[in-house]
C-alpha positions as a Python dict, from the first residue, in 0.01 Angstrom:
ca = {
    (1, 'M'): (0, 0, 0),
    (2, 'T'): (300, 76, 220),
    (3, 'H'): (205, 198, 565),
    (4, 'K'): (363, 509, 708),
    (5, 'I'): (572, 448, 1021),
    (6, 'A'): (575, 669, 1331),
    (7, 'L'): (819, 670, 1622),
    (8, 'V'): (655, 789, 1945),
    (9, 'T'): (879, 837, 2248),
    (10, 'G'): (719, 757, 2581),
    (11, 'G'): (453, 553, 2405),
    (12, 'S'): (385, 299, 2678),
    (13, 'R'): (147, 522, 2877),
    (14, 'G'): (-44, 848, 2889),
    (15, 'L'): (-43, 1082, 2592),
    (16, 'G'): (219, 878, 2407),
    (17, 'K'): (10, 562, 2430),
    (18, 'N'): (-302, 744, 2314),
    (19, 'T'): (-110, 899, 2025),
    (20, 'A'): (27, 561, 1918),
    (21, 'L'): (-320, 405, 1922),
    (22, 'R'): (-479, 696, 1733),
    (23, 'L'): (-207, 675, 1467),
    (24, 'A'): (-262, 300, 1439),
    (25, 'G'): (-632, 368, 1393),
    (26, 'K'): (-538, 576, 1088),
    (27, 'G'): (-336, 290, 942),
    (28, 'V'): (6, 407, 1063),
    (29, 'D'): (257, 152, 1195),
    (30, 'V'): (422, 257, 1521),
    (31, 'I'): (750, 215, 1706),
    (32, 'I'): (709, 320, 2069),
    (33, 'T'): (977, 375, 2329),
    (34, 'Y'): (953, 300, 2698),
    (35, 'H'): (1178, 393, 2988),
    (36, 'S'): (1143, 93, 3220),
    (37, 'Q'): (791, -50, 3189),
    (38, 'R'): (854, -321, 2929),
    (39, 'E'): (537, -508, 3020),
    (40, 'E'): (324, -198, 2966),
    (41, 'A'): (498, -133, 2633),
    (42, 'D'): (430, -489, 2518),
    (43, 'K'): (60, -442, 2598),
    (44, 'V'): (50, -128, 2383),
    (45, 'V'): (224, -313, 2100),
    (46, 'A'): (-43, -585, 2126),
    (47, 'E'): (-321, -322, 2118),
    (48, 'I'): (-171, -162, 1809),
    (49, 'E'): (-131, -495, 1632),
    (50, 'A'): (-494, -576, 1715),
    (51, 'T'): (-592, -286, 1487),
    (52, 'G'): (-404, -447, 1198),
    (53, 'A'): (-103, -216, 1214),
    (54, 'K'): (253, -329, 1284),
    (55, 'A'): (429, -221, 1602),
    (56, 'A'): (749, -256, 1801),
    (57, 'A'): (883, -129, 2134),
    (58, 'L'): (1238, -11, 2209),
    (59, 'Q'): (1389, 93, 2542),
    (60, 'L'): (1504, 455, 2568),
    (61, 'D'): (1593, 692, 2850),
    (62, 'V'): (1563, 1037, 2692),
    (63, 'S'): (1771, 1191, 2970),
    (64, 'Q'): (2078, 993, 2859),
    (65, 'S'): (2190, 1159, 2536),
    (66, 'K'): (2505, 945, 2517),
    (67, 'T'): (2283, 646, 2433),
    (68, 'F'): (2120, 808, 2129),
    (69, 'V'): (2369, 684, 1868),
    (70, 'E'): (2308, 327, 1983),
    (71, 'F'): (1934, 388, 1994),
    (72, 'A'): (1935, 518, 1635),
    (73, 'A'): (2117, 202, 1533),
    (74, 'N'): (1847, -2, 1706),
    (75, 'V'): (1577, 190, 1521),
    (76, 'K'): (1752, 128, 1190),
    (77, 'A'): (1780, -244, 1268),
    (78, 'I'): (1411, -282, 1359),
    (79, 'L'): (1307, -86, 1049),
    (80, 'Q'): (1505, -325, 830),
    (81, 'S'): (1400, -645, 1005),
    (82, 'K'): (1029, -569, 1055),
    (83, 'W'): (951, -333, 767),
    (84, 'Q'): (1235, -383, 517),
    (85, 'R'): (1279, -5, 520),
    (86, 'D'): (1567, 230, 597),
    (87, 'S'): (1351, 516, 721),
    (88, 'F'): (1039, 611, 915),
    (89, 'D'): (797, 895, 846),
    (90, 'Y'): (684, 1061, 1168),
    (91, 'L'): (871, 1147, 1490),
    (92, 'V'): (675, 1243, 1802),
    (93, 'N'): (898, 1375, 2081),
    (94, 'N'): (662, 1305, 2369),
    (95, 'A'): (856, 1131, 2649),
    (96, 'G'): (906, 1324, 2967),
    (97, 'T'): (817, 1397, 3323),
    (98, 'G'): (767, 1714, 3522),
    (99, 'I'): (853, 1868, 3855),
    (100, 'N'): (635, 2102, 4059),
    (101, 'T'): (874, 2296, 4280),
    (102, 'P'): (863, 2668, 4361),
    (103, 'F'): (1126, 2875, 4180),
    (104, 'L'): (1309, 2965, 4501),
    (105, 'E'): (1333, 2598, 4602),
    (106, 'T'): (1426, 2440, 4266),
    (107, 'S'): (1763, 2267, 4293),
    (108, 'E'): (2028, 2250, 4022),
    (109, 'E'): (1975, 1873, 4011),
    (110, 'E'): (1604, 1918, 3937),
    (111, 'F'): (1678, 2187, 3680),
    (112, 'D'): (1942, 1973, 3508),
    (113, 'L'): (1701, 1680, 3493),
    (114, 'M'): (1446, 1897, 3312),
    (115, 'V'): (1718, 2018, 3072),
    (116, 'N'): (1835, 1663, 3000),
    (117, 'I'): (1486, 1522, 2941),
    (118, 'H'): (1298, 1803, 2772),
    (119, 'L'): (1562, 2011, 2593),
    (120, 'K'): (1891, 1828, 2547),
    (121, 'G'): (1706, 1500, 2499),
    (122, 'V'): (1475, 1630, 2227),
    (123, 'Y'): (1753, 1829, 2059),
    (124, 'F'): (2004, 1549, 2027),
    (125, 'L'): (1760, 1261, 1980),
    (126, 'T'): (1609, 1443, 1682),
    (127, 'Q'): (1960, 1517, 1554),
    (128, 'K'): (2062, 1151, 1573),
    (129, 'L'): (1736, 1030, 1415),
    (130, 'A'): (1716, 1295, 1142),
    (131, 'G'): (1898, 1076, 890),
    (132, 'L'): (1636, 804, 939),
    (133, 'I'): (1335, 1033, 885),
    (134, 'A'): (1206, 1003, 531),
    (135, 'N'): (1204, 1308, 307),
    (136, 'G'): (853, 1453, 323),
    (137, 'G'): (813, 1331, 681),
    (138, 'S'): (688, 1518, 988),
    (139, 'I'): (798, 1592, 1342),
    (140, 'V'): (575, 1688, 1633),
    (141, 'N'): (734, 1814, 1953),
    (142, 'I'): (518, 1813, 2265),
    (143, 'S'): (518, 2136, 2463),
    (144, 'S'): (273, 2258, 2726),
    (145, 'G'): (3, 2515, 2785),
    (146, 'L'): (235, 2633, 3064),
    (147, 'T'): (440, 2826, 2808),
    (148, 'R'): (142, 3060, 2754),
    (149, 'F'): (-4, 3074, 3105),
    (150, 'S'): (181, 3019, 3430),
    (151, 'F'): (111, 2816, 3742),
    (152, 'P'): (352, 2847, 4037),
    (153, 'G'): (595, 2558, 4067),
    (154, 'Y'): (650, 2484, 3699),
    (155, 'S'): (923, 2737, 3616),
    (156, 'A'): (1191, 2479, 3528),
    (157, 'Y'): (963, 2248, 3332),
    (158, 'A'): (788, 2528, 3142),
    (159, 'S'): (1118, 2699, 3058),
    (160, 'M'): (1233, 2383, 2879),
    (161, 'K'): (904, 2363, 2690),
    (162, 'G'): (943, 2725, 2585),
    (163, 'A'): (1283, 2633, 2443),
    (164, 'I'): (1126, 2342, 2255),
    (165, 'E'): (881, 2579, 2086),
    (166, 'V'): (1173, 2788, 1959),
    (167, 'L'): (1364, 2474, 1856),
    (168, 'S'): (1063, 2356, 1652),
    (169, 'K'): (1081, 2671, 1440),
    (170, 'Y'): (1450, 2619, 1375),
    (171, 'L'): (1396, 2254, 1284),
    (172, 'A'): (1118, 2358, 1047),
    (173, 'K'): (1357, 2601, 878),
    (174, 'E'): (1660, 2369, 863),
    (175, 'L'): (1478, 2049, 765),
    (176, 'G'): (1241, 2220, 523),
    (177, 'A'): (1468, 2152, 225),
    (178, 'R'): (1390, 1781, 276),
    (179, 'G'): (1015, 1846, 284),
    (180, 'I'): (996, 1771, 657),
    (181, 'N'): (746, 1986, 847),
    (182, 'V'): (786, 2045, 1220),
    (183, 'N'): (518, 2162, 1462),
    (184, 'T'): (457, 2188, 1835),
    (185, 'V'): (148, 2054, 2012),
    (186, 'A'): (90, 2214, 2352),
    (187, 'P'): (-158, 2025, 2572),
    (188, 'G'): (-332, 2194, 2861),
    (189, 'A'): (-386, 2013, 3191),
    (190, 'I'): (-459, 1646, 3122),
    (191, 'E'): (-575, 1364, 3351),
    (192, 'T'): (-271, 1133, 3338),
    (193, 'D'): (-8, 1007, 3584),
    (194, 'F'): (213, 1302, 3479),
    (195, 'G'): (358, 1487, 3778),
    (196, 'G'): (230, 1220, 4016),
    (197, 'G'): (-121, 1231, 3875),
    (198, 'A'): (-214, 1553, 4057),
    (199, 'V'): (-453, 1682, 3789),
    (200, 'R'): (-628, 1344, 3773),
    (201, 'D'): (-638, 1261, 4143),
    (202, 'N'): (-669, 1595, 4326),
    (203, 'K'): (-1039, 1687, 4299),
    (204, 'E'): (-985, 2044, 4418),
    (205, 'L'): (-717, 2103, 4154),
    (206, 'N'): (-924, 1926, 3889),
    (207, 'D'): (-1229, 2141, 3965),
    (208, 'H'): (-1019, 2458, 3965),
    (209, 'I'): (-870, 2383, 3623),
    (210, 'A'): (-1213, 2293, 3486),
    (211, 'S'): (-1340, 2633, 3605),
    (212, 'L'): (-1061, 2803, 3405),
    (213, 'T'): (-1138, 2609, 3086),
    (214, 'A'): (-1391, 2729, 2830),
    (215, 'L'): (-1517, 2377, 2762),
    (216, 'G'): (-1573, 2326, 3135),
    (217, 'R'): (-1363, 2021, 3213),
    (218, 'V'): (-1007, 1895, 3239),
    (219, 'G'): (-857, 1723, 2936),
    (220, 'V'): (-811, 1348, 2899),
    (221, 'P'): (-549, 1167, 2685),
    (222, 'D'): (-804, 1101, 2410),
    (223, 'D'): (-832, 1478, 2362),
    (224, 'I'): (-465, 1497, 2262),
    (225, 'G'): (-371, 1182, 2070),
    (226, 'G'): (-612, 1266, 1790),
    (227, 'V'): (-470, 1619, 1759),
    (228, 'I'): (-118, 1481, 1714),
    (229, 'A'): (-233, 1216, 1467),
    (230, 'S'): (-419, 1485, 1273),
    (231, 'I'): (-119, 1719, 1258),
    (232, 'L'): (89, 1432, 1119),
    (233, 'S'): (-164, 1353, 845),
    (234, 'D'): (-131, 1473, 488),
    (235, 'D'): (-429, 1704, 552),
    (236, 'N'): (-188, 1925, 749),
    (237, 'R'): (116, 1905, 519),
    (238, 'W'): (122, 2285, 478),
    (239, 'V'): (112, 2356, 852),
    (240, 'N'): (474, 2418, 951),
    (241, 'G'): (661, 2583, 1236),
    (242, 'Q'): (340, 2632, 1435),
    (243, 'R'): (237, 2595, 1798),
    (244, 'I'): (-102, 2424, 1825),
    (245, 'E'): (-249, 2441, 2172),
    (246, 'A'): (-499, 2173, 2274),
    (247, 'S'): (-633, 2291, 2608),
    (248, 'G'): (-1008, 2318, 2566),
    (249, 'G'): (-972, 2696, 2587),
    (250, 'M'): (-787, 2708, 2917),
    (251, 'M'): (-737, 3063, 3050),
    (252, 'I'): (-851, 3241, 2733),
}
C-alpha cells in the first residue's frame, strides 16, 4: 500500500514536530522543514523513521518568499528520489513565530515580519506548492485562538492569523475542483517555546490561562498534533473551509 505523504513546515520543534510524529503514527510519510536547526530536524526525521514511516527534512525560511520556487523544486526532487512520486498529499502551514508588543509600540519592521511569515509566506508558499499537491489532497493552515479572543500585545500577529482564516476559505473554494479540502486549526495557548516560551515558563501567566480554560489547564503540543492529523484523515474528507479551534474551551 502506498503511504500518503505530508509536508509540515516548521516541523523540527513544537506543534510542527508533534504533528509530524502523530501523522507518522497514522502511517503517513512526512517531509518537514526547518529554519536553522538542522540537527533538531534530523532528530525528528529519525523519530519518524523509527515508527516505520519515511521522512526527510528540507531547509526553508517562510519569511523569504523569493526562495519558494527553488524550495518547490527541492520538494519535487526529494519526492522523486525518495518516494518515486511527483506529488504529496497533505500540506500543513505551521511554521512561524510571534511578537508580543503593544499596538502603540509595534514598529513597521515587526509588522512586516509578521506579514512576511504568517500571511505572504503562507499565501505564496501554498501557491508555489499547489501543483505538487495531489488531487484529493488536504491543506491545514494554522491560525490562533487569538483571532476569537484578544490579549494585549498580539495585534500584529493575530491580524495575520485572521487573514489566514479568510485565505483558507478562498483556497477551499478555488482548489475544490481538484478535490482538495482546506481547513484552519486554531490552537489556544500552548506550552512551547513560541514567543520566548512565556506560556510554558511564566507560572503566573500559565495559571491565569488555565483559569480561563474550561478544561482547567494550558494546552501542550500533544493536544494539537492529533487534531491536525485527524483533520487530514479521510474521516474528515467532507469538512472543508472550516475553522477548528483546539483550546480546551478557552474563554467560552
